N, C-alpha and C positions, 0 to 999 in steps of 0.2 A: 646423720642422714638428712638430706635436703629434700625439699618438695619440688625442686626444679627438674624438668625433663632434660635429658641429654640433647644436645643440638642435632645429633644424627637422626632423631625421631621427629623433629619439627616439620620436615618436608612431607613426611607420611601423613601427618594430621591435616596439613593444608591441602593435600591432594583430594580429599573427600569432604566437600562442603556439606554442612547440615541442611537438609531440605526444609523449606518453609511449610509450616503447618497452618491450616485454616481451621479455626475453632468455631463451633456453633453451640449455643446453649439454649435450653428451653426450660421453663419453670413448670413444675407439676406438684400436685398435692399428694402426699403419701401418708399412710398410717404407720405409726411407730408404737411398738409395745415391747416391754421386756418379757423375755421368756426364759425359763430355766434351762440349764444345760443338762440334758438327760444323762450323758456319760458321767458327769460329776455326781449326780444323785445315785446312779447305779453303783458306781465305785465306792462311794461313801457307805451305802448300806451293805454292800458285799463285805467290806472291811469290818463294819460294826458287827454283822452277824458272824463273821469269822472269829473275831475276838471273843464274842459271847460264847460261841461253841467251844473255843479253847478253854475258857474259864470253867464252863460247865463240865466238860469232859474230864479235866484234870482235878476238879474239886470233888467229884463223886468218889465214893470208896471203890477200890478195885482189889479183888482177891484173885491172884494169878492161878491158884490151885483149882478153883472151881469155874473159872471163866472159859467160855468156848472160844472167844476171840481175844486177841491182845488189845491192850489199850490203844496202841498206835493204829491198829486196823479200824477200831471203832471211831477213833478221832478222824481218820482219813475219810471214811464214808460220811460221817456227820459233817465234816468240813465242806465236802463237795455239795452235799444237799443244802446246808445252811447258806453257803455262798450263792447258790442258784436261787434260793428263796429270797435272799437279800437283794440280788439284782432285780428280781421281779417286784419286790416291795418298793425299791428305789425308783423304778420306772413308773409304778403306779402313783407314787407320791409326786413325782415330777409332772405326770400328766394332770393330776389334781391341781398342782400349783399353776400349771399353764392355763387350765380352765378358769381358775380364780383370777388370773391376771388379765383376762379378756376385757374386764371393765375399765382398765386403765389405758385404753387406746387413745393416742393423741394424733391429731392431724397436723402435719407441718408442711411447709413449702420447701421443696428441694429443687436444686438446679442440676439438670442433666447436661453435661458437657461432652461433646463429641469432637474429635480431632481428625482431620483428613489432610493428607499431603496434597499441595496444590498441583493441578494438572499441567500447568504451563511450563514446568521444568523439563529440560531435555533428558532423555534416558541415556545412560552410559553404554 
């Protein structure tokens, strides 16, 4: 396979010249700080609480003759509740981590570049 374009397409590319772009830039001071990703914390704690409830549910003794609910039913309800609690705990920990990171704000100089097509070109 070659990187060359077929000759039949060369005329099509030459027909549409690229417009000239006028760029302007301005410097500004911005505050930069690292913040935690909330979804990562919530997912992590949901999985941790889910694994913990799986271990707890299946490690406790179970007697099918006297139980009102099956082990799967108990596990399902406990899993839903524990995952919801894990998401809440993960969000709370991420919020606390964000509050703790407020002290590490740095001020840096950034350059804002804007581009605009020049007006002196004729419209097709």
